[in-house]
N, C-alpha and C positions, 0 to 999 in steps of 0.2 A: 336373382331378385324375386321375392314372393310377390304375387299379384295382390294389390290391396282390393279388399271387398267393401264396396260402398253399402252400408246398411240403410241409409236414409233415403230410399227411393222406393217407387212402386214396383211391385213384382207380380208376375202371374204364377200359377201353381208350379209350372216347370222350373221357373227361376228360383223359387223357394226351395224346391228339392235339390236343384243343382248346387246352389250357394250354401245350403246347409252342409252337404258333404264336402263342397269345395273349401269351406272355412276349416274344417276339421283337417283336410288333407294339407292345407298351407300352414296351419298353426299347430299341427299335432303335437310337436315335441314341447314348445313352451306352454301350450295350453293345458296338456295333461300334467306337465311338470308342476306348474302352479297349483292345480287342482289337488294333486297328491301332497304338496307341501302343506296345503290348508287342511285337507280332510283325511290324510293317510291314517292317523290314529283311530278315527271313528270308522273308517273302512275296515281296518284290521279288527276292531272290536265287532263290527256287524258280521263279518265272515266267521269269527269265532262263535259268535251267537247263532249264526246260521248252522254251523257244524253241531253245536250243542243241541239246538232245536231238532235237527234231523235225527241225532242219536237218540234223544229223549222220546221223540214221537215213534221212532222205531220200537223202543221198549214197550210202548203202549200196545203194540201189535203182537205181543208175546203172549199168544192165546195158550191156554191150558185146558185139557179136556175136563168138561163139567164145570168150568169157572163161571160163576154167577155174579161175583162182587166186581167193582171197578178195579182196574189195575192199580197197583200200589204206587206206581211212578206217574199217575195222571197228573199230580200236583206238580211234579218236576217238569213235565211238558209245558204246562201252563206258565211256569216260571221262565223256562226257555223261550217260549212264545213272547212273553213280556219283554225280555232282554233283547229278543230278535226285532221286536217293534220300535222300542227306544233307540237302539243303536241304528235301525234303518232310518228313522226319522231325522237323527242327528247327521248321518251321512248325506241323506237327501237335502237337508237345509244347506249344509256347508258346501256340497258339490254344485248344487244349482245356483246358489248365491254367488259363489266364486265364478262360475261360468258366465253369468250375466254381468258381473262387475268386470270381468276380463274384457268382454266385449265393449262395455262402456269405456274403459280406458283405451281400448283399441281404436275406437271411434274418435275419442278425444285427442289422441296423439297420432292420428293418421297412420295406424298400423303398428306403432310402437306401444308396448304395454308396460306400465310402471307396477311392478310386482308388490313393491311395498305399499303403494296407495290401495291396490286391490285388497290386500290382506287387511289393512286398516278398515276399509269400507265394509268388508265382510263381517268384522267383529262389531262395527257400529250398528249394522242393520240386522244383527242376529235375531234379537227379540222380536222386531217387527216382521222379519221374514218368517219366523216360526209362528207367530200369531196369525199371520196371513195364510200359512200352510193349514193351520187348524181351521181357519174360516173357509178356505177353498175346499178342503176334503169333506168338511162338515156339510157344505152346500151340496156338493155332488152326492154325498151319501144320502141326504134328505131327498134330493131329486130322484135318486135311484129307488128309494122307498115308495115314492109317490107313483112313478110310472117311467117307462122308457123314454117318453116324449120330452118330459122336463129335462132329463139328462142331456138329450141331444141339443137342447137350447143352452143349458147352463155350462156345458163343457166349453163352449166358445169363449165367453168372458173369462172363465177360470184358467183357460189356456194361456192367456196373455196377462193375468193379473199380476204376476211377479215382475214382468217387463215395465208395467205401468208404475209399480211401487218403486222400481229403482231409477228408471230412466225419467220419470216425471218428479222425482223426489217428493212424493207424497207419502203421508202416513198410511198404515194398513187399511183403515176404514175408507179413506178417501180414494185410495187405489182400487179397492174392491168396488166402490160406486162407479168410478170413472170407466172401468173396464166394460161395463154395460153401455155407457154412452158411446164409447168408441167403436164397438162392434156394430152399432146401428147403420154406420156408413155403408158397410158391405158384409152383411151377415152370411148370405148363403155361399158365396165364393170363399169366405174365410172358413165356414164350416167344411166345405168340400176339401180345402187344403189340409185342415187338421185331420180329417178322416183318412185321406190318402196317406199323409205322412205317418199317421198313427198305425195304419195297416202295414206300411213298409217295415216300420220298426218292430211291430208285433210279429211279423213273419220272420224277420231276422232273429228276433229273440227266441221264437219257438224253434228255430233251426239250431241255435246254439244249445237249447235245452234238450234236444233229441238224444244225444249220446247218453245222458243220465237216465232218460226215460227208457231207452232200448236196453241199457245194461240192467236196470232193475227188473224188466220183464223177462229177460233171459235168466236172471237169478232166481226169479219166482217160478219159472218153468212154464210161462204162458205160452210161448211158442211150441213147446213140446207137449202141451196139453195136460201136464202133470202138476198142477197147482196145489200146494199143500199149505193151508192157512197157518199150521203150526210152525212152519219155517219161514213165514212171511217176514218175521222180525229181521232175520239175517240179511235180507235184501236192502233194508233201510239203515242198518248200522254198518254196513260194509264200507271200509275205508275208501275204496275206489268210487263208490257211489256218492259218498260225501264230497270227495276231490272233484268229481265231475260236476256236481252242483255248484261248488265254489267257483269253478271256472265258468260255468253257465252264467252265474250271477255277476262276475266281473265283466263279461261281455255285455250283459244287459245294463250295467252300470254306465259303460261307454255309450251304448245305444240311447240311453236316457238323456245324455248330455247332448247328442245330435238332435233329439227332440226339443231340448231347451234352445238350441241355436235356432231351430225352425220356428220356435215361438217368438223369439227376438225379431226374425225377419218378417214374420206375420204382423207383429206389433208395429213395426216401422212402415209396412205397407198400409196399414190402416191409419196410422198417424199422418202419413204423407197425404193420403186422400182426404183427410179431414183438415189438417193444419198446414200442409205444404212446408213443413219444417225444413227438410232437406233442400227443397228448391229455393227457398228463400235464403238460406245459408250459402248456397252455391252462387246465387245472384250477387250477394253481398261480397262474397270472395272475389268475384270477377270485378266488382267496382273497386275494391281495394288494390287489386293488381293493376288495373287501369290507372 
């Protein structure tokens, strides 16, 4: 029997980390099976766009002696970058929406997930989720342009904004506003949890990206001290380099979902401190059992 993970309760930082990975371990097969059923076409298109972008950007590095004009395939690189961005956004929206709706069904049915219901809810909330994604990343971009300190503040409500949108059944603008209200209860410990969880995921993602980086440096002759800019292009259009990057992005795709689970746990921790939702539900359940 798989251990049921109670989401609606208070957690310390260690509990958030443990239960994030514990949920993945317990629900790995059905969780990723459902996510792939929903977003596999977009993930495939994203990986194809990534391959196209890596190949096109490698072509830009085809230096010729005495060359002064811009490379001819610079336009192709920007086209590849656009396709990479669009397919990446679609994959991000569908994967994260499916993950949060999966947890919502998991909570509603005490560990059992209704896959049909999850798919329907993902479709119904697609445009709201997409609009909120633009609002979220626009906020973080503007905060980053202002200074590092605003980013440190805005990243906290933006980390849980999707959870508010789905679990509170609010529209995008109301979810955006309420996320600021919710973090007031416990800002600094929430900020610390996000930073620690983000660092763990970042280090793991960096580790998965090392093989591609090392391979490209070997191909360019960095370790041997014989770097030739004229042959730099070969390092980036090499099929092995592209395959290693695809594998790296697949691992990062999985790690991003762990981050999403952590965001759900942090949301319920804040919600419990403010509204005692889980506590009241458990008291009500005891009364019904009696």
